[in-house]
N, C-alpha and C positions, 0 to 999 in steps of 0.2 A: 449586499453582493459580495461575493467571496474575494479574496484578492491575494496576489504574489508579490512580493518585494526583495530583490537583489540589490545587493550591494556589496562594495569593498572599503577596505579601512588603507586609506589612501597613504603610499609610502610601505605598508606591512604587509607579510605575507600570509593574509587573514581575509575570507570571505565570510559572506553570511548571506542569509534567506530569513524571512518573515512570512507564512502565511495566515489567512485567517476564512476557515470555510465557514459561509453562514447558510446561505440558500442552498448551496450545494449539497452542506450536509444536514440540515433538515429536511430535505427531497430526501434523501438515504433513511433518515428514520421514519419518515412520512410513508415511502412506502413499504417498509419492514411492518408497521402499525396496520396498514391498512391486508395485511395478509391475515384472512380468516382463521388460517392454519396454524400460524405461529404465535399472532400478537405481538406488540411491541417488546422492544429491548428491556431487561432488566435495567436498571441505572449502572452498575457495574461493569455488565457489556455494553452498555454505550458510550460508557468511558476510554474503555479499553479500546472499543475497535473506533469510536472518534480519533483521538492520538493516533491509534494507526494507520488510519485515512491522512490527520496531517503530515503526519512522518515519512510516508511514501510520496506526498505530494513534494516535502521539502526534498527527500531525496532526488527525485527523478527532476527537480529542477536544477538541482546542484551540477546535472552531468548535459552533456549534449550526444544525446541517445534515444535513433529512431525504433524504439520501439515500447513496448508495456513493462513498466517496474511493476511487480508484485510482491509486497509484501504479506508474508503469511505466518502466522503462531498457531502450533498444534500441540495437543498433549493427553494428559490422565484426567483433567479437569472437568467441570462442569462444561467447560466453551471445550468444544471437541477440537473446531478448526476457525479462527480468522483470518480472512482474506481482506486486504484494501490491494487494489490496482489502478494504475495512473497511468496513463496514454502521453504521447511526447506532445499532446495539443491539450497535457493537463484536465481531458476528460476523468473523471472519477467514478469509481463505484467500489463497494464494500457490502460485507455480509459475515455472518456469524453463523454455526450452524453450533446446537447445544445438545446438551443430554444430561437432564437432571436439573433438579433445583438451583438456585444462584444465591449465595448466603448472601442477607445485607452487608455492603462496604467490603465485600470479597476483592482482594487485589491481585494483581497478576499470579502471583502462588496460589492462590486458592481458585484462582479463577484456571490454569491452565498448567499448573505445575507441584502436583498436588504429590508427587513422589519425587521432583526432581528430574523428570524424564521428558521435559518440554523442551519444543526446540523454535528457534526462529527461522526462517529461510527468505531471502532475498532472490526473487528470479529477473533476469531482464530476456524480454523474447523480441528477438529483432524483427521489423516489419519486412524487410527483404532480408530472406536467412539464404545464404549461400550453399552450395550442394554438402550436404552430409554437417553444415552447419546446425550444432544443439544449445537450446538454451544457456545462458551461464546461471548458474545458480549456487549462493554461498549461504553456509546452512551451520549456526550456530545453538549453543544450550541457553536455556534460560537460569544460567546459572554463571558464577565469578570463577576465578583461577584457582580459588580452593572448594569451589563446591559450593559456595553459599548461594543461595539462593537469591535470585533480584527481584526487587520488588516493583521498579518501574519499568515501563518500556522505553525510556529514555537510555537507563542504565545497560538494558540489553543493547541497544543500536551502538551506541557509542564504544562497547565492547567490541561490537563487531566490525566497526569503523577500526580500531586501532587493532586487530589483529588480522583482518584482511585488505587493510590498505595501507596499514602502518600511520594513519594520519588522526592527528590529535581532534578530537571533533565534540563539542559540546550541546547538547540537546535540550530544551525545554518545552515541553509538551502538555498540555490541557483541553480536555472535553468537558460538557455538558449538554444538555436537551439543545441547545441552541446553534454553540459556537463550539467549532475543533480547529485550534490553533496550536501553532510550532514555530518556535525559534531555533536555526541552527548555524553555528558558527565553529568554521573549520582551517586549521592550516592547509595553504597552500600547500600541492603536491612539490618535491623539488624536481621530480621527474613526472609530466605529465601523465603516461601510462601508468603511472599507479596508482589506478583509480579505479572503481565499475566500468565505467568506458571504455578502457583501456581491455579489461578482462573479457567483455564481453566481442568486443573487437580480434580480439586474437585469441579465445577459446582458452585462456592459460587464467590460474587463480591470479589475484589481483595482489598487490602491493608487493611484488619481489624485489623492490628498489632498494638497496642498502642504504642509499641516501635517506630516503626518508624514513626509515626506521631509526637511523642515527640521529634524527632531528626529535625522535619521539620527548615531548615533555620538557624543552630546554628551550623553546621560544620563547624570552620574555614577554616579547610584545601578545602571542596569542595566550600566554597562560592570566595577563593582566585581561584582555577583553574578555576571556572564558569564566575568571571571575566574576567582571560585572553582569555578563548575560546570568549566570546561574542566577544570582541575586533576584531576578523575574519571578516572582510569584504568581501561582495557578489564576489565582482573583484578575492580578493586573494581566496578563496574558488573555483572557477571556474575556475584561470589561472595557479595555484600555485600545484606543483605538492606534494604528502601526505607525504614525508620526509622531504619537506621546511615548509610545514601548522605546522607540531609538533615541528623542531625546534624553530621555531619561536614564536610559542606561548606557548613551556615549556620546552625552554632549561636550566631552574634553578630546576626542577624537574626531579626524576628520573623513566623513564620508564619502564615498562617490557612488552614487547614487541609480542606478538602472530603471528604464521607464516601467512603473507598476504595471502589471499583469490582472485584469479585472474583466467582467463581461464575456464578449464573443473568446477575448483571447486570453482570460484567467481560467482559473479552477471550476469548475464546473461538473456537475453529476452529467454521465453518459454512461450507457451500456453498451456495449458489443454483441450481445445476444442477437442471433436472429435465425429465422425460421431455415435456412442453410445449413448453420453450424449445428442445430437441434437437429438436422436430419444426417447429418455426418455421421451425429452420437449414436444414431437409433439404427444405423448401416454397420457401425461399429460391433451392437451387441448382437447383427447377425438374423438370416432369416427364421431360423428356430424358434429365439428367442421372442423376436418380434410378432411372429403368428401366435406364439401360445399370448401373450399379453391380449392382444386381438382378441383370440379365443375367449379370453377370463371377462375384458373389460368392454369390447366391441370398440374401444379406439386407444391410441396410445396418446397419453396427456402429458407433456413435459413443462413446469413453471421453472422459471429462468429466478434462480435465488437471489441475484442481485437487485433485478427492477419490477418483480413480483409477474412478468407478462407470461400468457399462458400460448402453451403451442400446442395445440391438437390434428393428429394425424387418425383417419380414419383407414380403411382397408384399399381404397384405393390408392390413398398418399401413401403407404407404406408399401405395394406393390412399382409405385414410381421409383422410391426409393431404392430397390433392390433390382430395378430393369436397366438395363441399356439404353442408351437415352433416343436413339432412334427405334424403340420398341417399346417406350412407355403408353400406357393407357391416357385418357383426357384425364386433367385434372377435377378433382372435387367440388361439386358446386358451391357445396359450404363453405371453403376455402375463400377467406376473405383477402 
């Protein structure tokens, strides 16, 4: 069962989160494999998407935000775009769109950053938006300060946290075909507004607090704990249970543990697609475009890239989309 654990280091300005996605992750992979149009993900793509899903779950759990967090990577490699989305209740979904063959053993640069123009975007979508409020989005390149290509997703996200939030962050991520897991260690902000949640609430770019910037790299307690966390290997993260990992890494530290989140309260696969949302997308195409598709194919069929569910709209359904509520024809008897 997928699980998430939060903890604090007693008396120190350091917090941590660890996640193991098991059934939630294998459900994502199984739905992709059952799609006869695409087939399963190649192992390098599955590893990248699994790390993204674990990272997005860690980041969502690390803030108090009533809305979806979306982690997106896009560029010019065979992975056109990869997306992981986590709801505030820890419902997760993820997908990737591919172009061309995936080289065996390909890493982040070969998958999505061939000419060093790849980008990583983190978006926060409030569930209850204020009038005129737009989702917050931060975008960073997939290279370092000297334009060197970053080989690992964890390096990209650590760089993002340092740039956008002025917070020291250590991430360890790993994924295979059974488990997607991650460990996040972060120095606590001096000012609470200087984080993703504060940015989403105010609409401003995060990390403006000079106090946080002044502390970068200087806290000895954080630096010690970060070194311990970085010693965690990929195999250990994928195979060991959470209790064993925390005991091996931090046996000399006093941890304050929160109640683990698992089952109905923990990370789980959940897709937010619906017939109503698809209808809204068709409405956005316009009447002429919709009628053209109907004339060519007889119906409009849309599949969800996240869960694989198919939505079909015939001519009667399409007419209802573009008709005022009081003037709508009866629903098609073919729609369940």
